[in-house]
LUMDOBA-67604 format. One record per residue (C-alpha): residue in three letters; y, z, x. Coordinates in Angstrom, 3 decimals. Last residue first. Example, Ala and Ser with C-alpha at 12.3 -4.5 7.8 and 13.67 -1.06 7.14 Angstrom:
<palos>
PALO residu        v        w        u
PALO    SER   -1.060    7.140   13.670
PALO    ALA   -4.500    7.800   12.300
</palos>
This chain:
<palos>
PALO residu        v        w        u
PALO    UNK   19.842   23.075   24.539
PALO    UNK   22.645   20.849   23.385
PALO    UNK   26.072   21.385   25.006
PALO    UNK   28.618   22.755   22.562
PALO    UNK   31.745   21.505   20.801
PALO    UNK   30.628   18.190   19.306
PALO    UNK   33.666   16.325   18.032
PALO    UNK   33.921   14.336   14.818
PALO    UNK   36.423   11.594   15.526
PALO    UNK   39.474   10.907   13.344
PALO    UNK   41.998   10.656   16.160
PALO    UNK   43.497   14.120   15.627
PALO    UNK   40.076   15.735   15.832
PALO    UNK   37.675   15.873   12.928
PALO    UNK   35.564   18.797   11.715
PALO    UNK   33.947   21.491   13.838
PALO    UNK   30.535   19.914   14.314
PALO    UNK   27.847   22.167   15.762
PALO    UNK   25.587   20.110   18.054
PALO    UNK   22.263   21.904   18.258
PALO    UNK   20.400   18.566   18.262
PALO    UNK   17.348   20.057   16.538
PALO    UNK   19.514   21.026   13.570
PALO    UNK   19.820   17.392   12.500
PALO    UNK   22.259   14.661   13.400
PALO    UNK   22.323   11.818   10.890
PALO    UNK   25.650   12.747    9.313
PALO    UNK   27.244   12.894   12.723
PALO    UNK   26.088    9.344   13.359
PALO    UNK   27.618    8.239   10.041
PALO    UNK   31.012    9.599   10.983
PALO    UNK   31.459    8.084   14.430
PALO    UNK   30.596   10.364   17.379
PALO    UNK   32.688   12.138   19.951
PALO    UNK   31.333   13.623   23.184
PALO    UNK   33.226   16.805   24.028
PALO    UNK   30.309   18.584   25.604
PALO    UNK   27.831   16.022   27.006
PALO    UNK   24.980   14.226   25.253
PALO    UNK   22.326   12.937   27.632
PALO    UNK   19.640   15.459   26.635
PALO    UNK   20.058   14.357   23.018
PALO    UNK   18.962   10.792   23.685
PALO    UNK   15.377   11.107   22.449
PALO    UNK   16.580   12.766   19.269
PALO    UNK   19.010    9.922   18.685
PALO    UNK   16.231    7.367   19.073
PALO    UNK   14.045    9.325   16.653
PALO    UNK   16.770    8.949   14.038
PALO    UNK   16.358    5.247   13.709
PALO    UNK   16.113    2.383   16.183
PALO    UNK   18.589   -0.062   14.715
PALO    UNK   20.876    2.378   12.926
PALO    UNK   20.972    4.693   15.911
PALO    UNK   21.503    1.718   18.209
PALO    UNK   24.575    0.718   16.252
PALO    UNK   25.845    4.297   16.276
PALO    UNK   25.390    4.528   20.044
PALO    UNK   27.534    1.398   20.357
PALO    UNK   30.119    3.063   18.126
PALO    UNK   30.763    5.755   20.698
PALO    UNK   28.791    5.440   23.918
PALO    UNK   25.961    3.246   25.088
PALO    UNK   23.760    4.315   28.043
PALO    UNK   24.079    1.545   30.566
PALO    UNK   21.090   -0.330   31.843
PALO    UNK   20.434    0.107   35.504
PALO    UNK   21.367   -2.445   38.143
PALO    UNK   23.452   -4.285   35.560
PALO    UNK   22.398   -7.913   34.918
PALO    UNK   24.965  -10.424   36.084
PALO    UNK   27.263  -12.679   34.061
PALO    UNK   30.315  -11.290   35.784
PALO    UNK   31.408   -9.636   32.537
PALO    UNK   27.924   -8.144   32.278
PALO    UNK   28.227   -6.619   35.730
PALO    UNK   31.650   -5.193   34.902
PALO    UNK   30.466   -3.804   31.548
PALO    UNK   27.379   -1.982   32.867
PALO    UNK   28.626    1.354   31.503
PALO    UNK   31.302    1.432   34.235
PALO    UNK   29.869    4.578   35.766
PALO    UNK   26.336    3.145   35.768
PALO    UNK   23.871    5.609   34.245
PALO    UNK   21.392    3.677   32.117
PALO    UNK   20.418    2.848   28.542
PALO    UNK   20.185    0.207   25.868
PALO    UNK   22.322   -2.743   26.809
PALO    UNK   23.029   -5.889   24.812
PALO    UNK   23.310   -4.603   21.235
PALO    UNK   25.336   -1.614   22.366
PALO    UNK   27.796   -3.931   24.105
PALO    UNK   28.313   -5.821   20.871
PALO    UNK   29.039   -2.544   19.098
PALO    UNK   31.429   -1.496   21.850
PALO    UNK   33.279   -4.790   21.495
PALO    UNK   33.403   -4.321   17.707
PALO    UNK   34.855   -0.821   18.241
PALO    UNK   37.503   -1.894   20.763
PALO    UNK   39.258   -4.421   18.550
PALO    UNK   40.037   -2.272   15.501
PALO    UNK   40.226    0.981   17.485
PALO    UNK   44.018    1.401   17.668
PALO    UNK   44.544   -0.126   14.240
PALO    UNK   42.112    2.270   12.614
PALO    UNK   43.699    5.245   14.403
PALO    UNK   47.152    4.209   13.214
PALO    UNK   45.869    3.896    9.655
PALO    UNK   44.379    7.377    9.903
PALO    UNK   47.674    8.883   11.021
PALO    UNK   49.621    7.025    8.348
PALO    UNK   47.131    8.183    5.690
PALO    UNK   47.491   11.790    6.873
PALO    UNK   51.292   11.631    6.764
PALO    UNK   51.335   10.154    3.254
PALO    UNK   50.810    6.539    2.272
PALO    UNK   51.562    5.701   -1.360
PALO    UNK   48.487    4.715   -3.419
PALO    UNK   47.359    1.133   -3.966
PALO    UNK   43.745    2.051   -4.576
PALO    UNK   42.149   -0.116   -1.907
PALO    UNK   45.170    0.061    0.384
PALO    UNK   45.589    3.847    0.369
PALO    UNK   41.797    4.111    0.368
PALO    UNK   41.749    2.656    3.865
PALO    UNK   38.237    3.861    4.872
PALO    UNK   38.728    5.655    8.191
PALO    UNK   37.156    4.570   11.497
PALO    UNK   36.959    1.025   10.165
PALO    UNK   33.582   -0.547    9.448
PALO    UNK   32.488   -4.101   10.127
PALO    UNK   29.982   -5.913    7.874
PALO    UNK   27.883   -8.398    9.820
PALO    UNK   25.931  -11.151    8.017
PALO    UNK   23.722  -13.262   10.267
PALO    UNK   22.954  -16.917    9.596
PALO    UNK   19.953  -19.231    9.561
PALO    UNK   17.861  -17.952    6.642
PALO    UNK   19.505  -20.254    4.106
PALO    UNK   21.906  -22.594    5.835
PALO    UNK   25.619  -21.859    6.112
PALO    UNK   28.183  -24.671    6.044
PALO    UNK   30.956  -22.325    4.840
PALO    UNK   31.589  -23.980    1.469
PALO    UNK   27.859  -24.541    1.001
PALO    UNK   26.984  -20.894    1.577
PALO    UNK   29.789  -19.722   -0.711
PALO    UNK   28.690  -22.053   -3.520
PALO    UNK   25.112  -20.792   -3.214
PALO    UNK   26.246  -17.172   -3.400
PALO    UNK   28.478  -17.842   -6.399
PALO    UNK   25.634  -19.493   -8.337
PALO    UNK   23.019  -16.981   -7.208
PALO    UNK   24.849  -13.942   -8.555
PALO    UNK   22.281  -11.239   -7.938
PALO    UNK   21.350   -7.785   -9.268
PALO    UNK   18.025   -6.665   -7.806
PALO    UNK   19.009   -3.250   -6.445
PALO    UNK   15.934   -1.451   -5.092
PALO    UNK   17.389   -0.867   -1.626
PALO    UNK   20.514    0.628   -3.237
PALO    UNK   18.386    3.539   -4.466
PALO    UNK   18.455    5.025   -0.979
PALO    UNK   14.949    5.342    0.387
PALO    UNK   12.956    8.525   -0.387
PALO    UNK   11.869   11.216    2.072
PALO    UNK   10.193   14.147    0.357
PALO    UNK   10.851   17.541   -1.226
PALO    UNK    8.755   18.574   -4.241
PALO    UNK    8.703   22.263   -5.219
PALO    UNK   12.407   22.775   -4.336
PALO    UNK   12.667   25.778   -2.019
PALO    UNK   15.718   24.946    0.097
PALO    UNK   15.664   27.343    3.051
PALO    UNK   18.366   25.704    5.149
PALO    UNK   15.721   24.575    7.642
PALO    UNK   13.873   22.779    4.859
PALO    UNK   17.073   21.080    3.713
PALO    UNK   17.874   20.092    7.304
PALO    UNK   14.392   18.608    7.727
PALO    UNK   14.902   16.417    4.668
PALO    UNK   18.397   15.469    5.787
PALO    UNK   17.050   14.462    9.210
PALO    UNK   14.356   12.346    7.529
PALO    UNK   16.865   10.102    5.802
PALO    UNK   17.366    9.160    2.149
PALO    UNK   16.375   12.563    0.815
PALO    UNK   14.246   13.056   -2.303
PALO    UNK   14.565   16.280   -4.279
PALO    UNK   12.162   17.343   -7.025
PALO    UNK   12.084   19.650  -10.051
PALO    UNK   15.516   20.878   -9.003
PALO    UNK   16.437   24.569   -8.775
PALO    UNK   16.160   24.650   -4.991
PALO    UNK   18.522   21.686   -4.773
PALO    UNK   21.151   23.580   -6.776
PALO    UNK   20.775   26.671   -4.586
PALO    UNK   21.096   24.647   -1.391
PALO    UNK   24.120   22.734   -2.695
PALO    UNK   26.308   25.801   -3.191
PALO    UNK   28.300   25.539    0.040
PALO    UNK   29.042   21.871   -0.424
PALO    UNK   27.746   18.991    1.687
PALO    UNK   30.338   16.317    2.425
PALO    UNK   30.524   17.312    6.133
PALO    UNK   26.886   16.254    6.303
PALO    UNK   23.927   18.568    5.686
PALO    UNK   22.102   16.561    3.032
PALO    UNK   22.035   12.804    2.495
PALO    UNK   20.821   11.683   -0.926
PALO    UNK   18.007    9.525   -2.293
PALO    UNK   16.949   11.103   -5.585
PALO    UNK   17.713   14.498   -7.122
PALO    UNK   16.002   16.098  -10.108
PALO    UNK   16.921   17.894  -13.328
PALO    UNK   15.307   20.064  -15.974
PALO    UNK   17.038   21.275  -19.146
PALO    UNK   18.420   24.809  -19.499
PALO    UNK   21.400   23.354  -21.337
PALO    UNK   24.361   25.402  -20.123
PALO    UNK   23.307   26.308  -16.600
PALO    UNK   21.443   23.088  -15.863
PALO    UNK   24.265   20.804  -16.977
PALO    UNK   26.905   22.939  -15.252
PALO    UNK   24.979   22.925  -11.967
PALO    UNK   24.446   19.164  -12.146
PALO    UNK   28.119   18.549  -12.912
PALO    UNK   29.268   20.748  -10.034
PALO    UNK   26.854   19.159   -7.567
PALO    UNK   28.030   15.655   -8.474
PALO    UNK   28.040   14.290   -4.921
PALO    UNK   24.885   15.999   -3.714
PALO    UNK   25.602   14.176   -0.474
PALO    UNK   26.209   10.657    0.836
PALO    UNK   24.803    9.151   -2.380
PALO    UNK   21.733    8.275   -4.380
PALO    UNK   21.350    9.336   -8.005
PALO    UNK   21.271   12.732   -9.709
PALO    UNK   18.678   12.570  -12.494
PALO    UNK   19.232   14.715  -15.598
PALO    UNK   16.240   15.101  -17.922
PALO    UNK   15.619   15.308  -21.657
PALO    UNK   18.966   13.762  -22.544
PALO    UNK   20.398   13.485  -26.067
PALO    UNK   22.425   16.729  -25.981
PALO    UNK   23.979   15.789  -22.654
PALO    UNK   24.656   12.264  -23.921
PALO    UNK   26.250   13.536  -27.133
PALO    UNK   28.600   15.803  -25.197
PALO    UNK   29.422   12.926  -22.852
PALO    UNK   30.449   10.716  -25.743
PALO    UNK   32.410   13.508  -27.449
PALO    UNK   34.700   14.089  -24.484
PALO    UNK   35.405   16.670  -21.759
PALO    UNK   32.040   18.344  -22.229
PALO    UNK   32.036   22.092  -22.836
PALO    UNK   29.681   24.196  -20.739
PALO    UNK   32.110   27.076  -20.258
PALO    UNK   32.691   26.151  -16.602
PALO    UNK   33.711   22.641  -17.611
PALO    UNK   31.494   19.590  -18.056
PALO    UNK   32.970   16.306  -16.865
PALO    UNK   33.676   12.803  -18.123
PALO    UNK   32.133    9.359  -18.313
PALO    UNK   29.567    7.664  -20.527
PALO    UNK   27.616    4.427  -20.179
PALO    UNK   24.932    3.102  -22.535
PALO    UNK   22.265    0.817  -21.107
PALO    UNK   20.380   -1.329  -23.607
PALO    UNK   21.337   -4.619  -21.926
PALO    UNK   20.257   -3.508  -18.414
PALO    UNK   21.138   -6.436  -16.118
PALO    UNK   24.078   -7.573  -18.235
PALO    UNK   24.954   -3.915  -18.740
PALO    UNK   25.210   -3.310  -15.001
PALO    UNK   27.477   -6.327  -14.488
PALO    UNK   29.684   -5.236  -17.412
PALO    UNK   30.045   -1.762  -15.892
PALO    UNK   31.010   -3.331  -12.559
PALO    UNK   33.780   -5.408  -14.171
PALO    UNK   34.949   -2.561  -16.446
PALO    UNK   35.456   -0.361  -13.364
PALO    UNK   33.596    2.872  -12.559
PALO    UNK   36.178    5.165  -10.922
PALO    UNK   35.896    7.792  -13.663
PALO    UNK   32.444    8.794  -12.497
PALO    UNK   29.415    7.552  -14.373
PALO    UNK   26.874    9.250  -16.639
PALO    UNK   24.443    6.388  -17.212
PALO    UNK   21.907    6.418  -20.059
PALO    UNK   18.258    5.476  -19.858
PALO    UNK   15.322    5.386  -22.286
PALO    UNK   11.955    5.591  -20.555
PALO    UNK    9.064    3.374  -21.687
PALO    UNK    8.993    1.399  -18.443
PALO    UNK    8.618    4.426  -16.152
PALO    UNK    7.842    2.770  -12.804
PALO    UNK    9.700   -0.518  -13.009
PALO    UNK   12.532    0.529  -15.332
PALO    UNK   13.049    3.786  -13.448
PALO    UNK   13.208    1.927  -10.143
PALO    UNK   15.581   -0.650  -11.649
PALO    UNK   17.917    2.114  -12.846
PALO    UNK   17.895    3.568   -9.331
PALO    UNK   18.919    0.216   -7.855
PALO    UNK   21.441   -0.567  -10.583
PALO    UNK   23.202    2.720   -9.709
PALO    UNK   23.234    2.793   -5.914
PALO    UNK   24.344   -0.857   -5.648
PALO    UNK   28.016   -0.205   -6.469
PALO    UNK   28.473    2.434   -3.798
PALO    UNK   26.665    0.183   -1.324
PALO    UNK   28.826   -2.841   -2.112
PALO    UNK   32.066   -1.027   -1.448
PALO    UNK   35.080    0.427   -3.277
PALO    UNK   33.285    0.967   -6.591
PALO    UNK   33.042    4.749   -6.837
PALO    UNK   30.553    7.506   -7.625
PALO    UNK   28.334    5.427   -9.893
PALO    UNK   25.667    8.111  -10.506
PALO    UNK   24.463   10.827  -12.859
PALO    UNK   21.470    9.246  -14.602
PALO    UNK   20.601   10.712  -18.024
PALO    UNK   16.913   10.106  -18.661
PALO    UNK   15.350   10.133  -22.116
PALO    UNK   11.551   10.226  -22.229
PALO    UNK    9.581    8.116  -24.723
PALO    UNK    7.952   10.366  -27.314
PALO    UNK    5.193   12.993  -27.704
PALO    UNK    5.013   14.890  -24.388
PALO    UNK    8.719   15.733  -24.082
PALO    UNK    9.393   18.477  -21.509
PALO    UNK    6.080   18.507  -19.647
PALO    UNK    5.952   14.732  -19.849
PALO    UNK    9.387   14.521  -18.260
PALO    UNK    8.663   16.673  -15.217
PALO    UNK    5.368   14.933  -14.498
PALO    UNK    6.948   11.510  -15.054
PALO    UNK    9.720   12.258  -12.574
PALO    UNK    7.345   13.418   -9.860
PALO    UNK    5.022   10.455  -10.419
PALO    UNK    7.959    8.041  -10.380
PALO    UNK    9.275    9.449   -7.107
PALO    UNK    5.805    9.284   -5.542
PALO    UNK    5.508    5.680   -6.708
PALO    UNK    8.854    4.897   -5.073
PALO    UNK    7.526    6.329   -1.829
PALO    UNK    4.325    4.288   -2.067
PALO    UNK    6.255    1.111   -2.772
PALO    UNK    8.369    1.830    0.310
PALO    UNK    5.267    2.324    2.439
PALO    UNK    3.500   -0.832    1.278
PALO    UNK    0.000    0.000    0.000
</palos>
């Protein structure tokens, strides 16, 4: 059996077990808490991916989406074209258990089970806690990162109360165990975005033709700035923090892609110049340079978490890492992160042991 299919089957089995115990005599009703924002393709893909998993593995389930306020009409329409029966609600539940609107109140009453979808943390921790506290109904978590700077102080207790919790990387799973999370089912589970099957073939084909691209003969690279420019995406006025982050983005806009390219060409070594001078001369470096900064991030994505673990003895005090590398670091690295410095880097304060 394919590994990813096996993991999705484990998710379905866990969800079915919880649902059948709650409602043995009718199709289960699942309220999916997802759709955090629509500023990038991954944020959009979380929701249709998890919905597709439910559709594939629990075909008789009825589904409703509890989305964040950022969900746009365009994205909602795309989701409803793919899932014609899908109903979407928005809103929050306050400390007294009262929903902010009638649609959400009806959805909470209707649901047998609340499923928190994939994201960079337990994004809707407050909503999950309020749902569980005021309804007594079961809930589960699928495909999140745990232990990043997004993680809230009360997440461990909420995860422990879940029927199951699936983490989208193995470091998060180990972090949850180290933190004492006692959820009965804790496993690795791929981000729901991997199951997204929403396509627009007509636009994609037109784009390929317009740019002289042949199917299977091109590489798509999506660059990342140090700080997501929400002030541009949302058209909000720039304050002092936004100006500082914009300046950092501009300062690193050319260097980061060069570092990424360097990381793809060299894997490891100890030359003072990182092998750059030899490569610029068209020569092979005497020993391969150990990548730094974004180059290390590229290798982390390519080789996985085990690569980072293998490199931990080379990390020096004061080394700075891009955001998503910090999120991957587990307790074994012993690199306490004390927030961001003035340039937007997350700085490790102590030497690993």
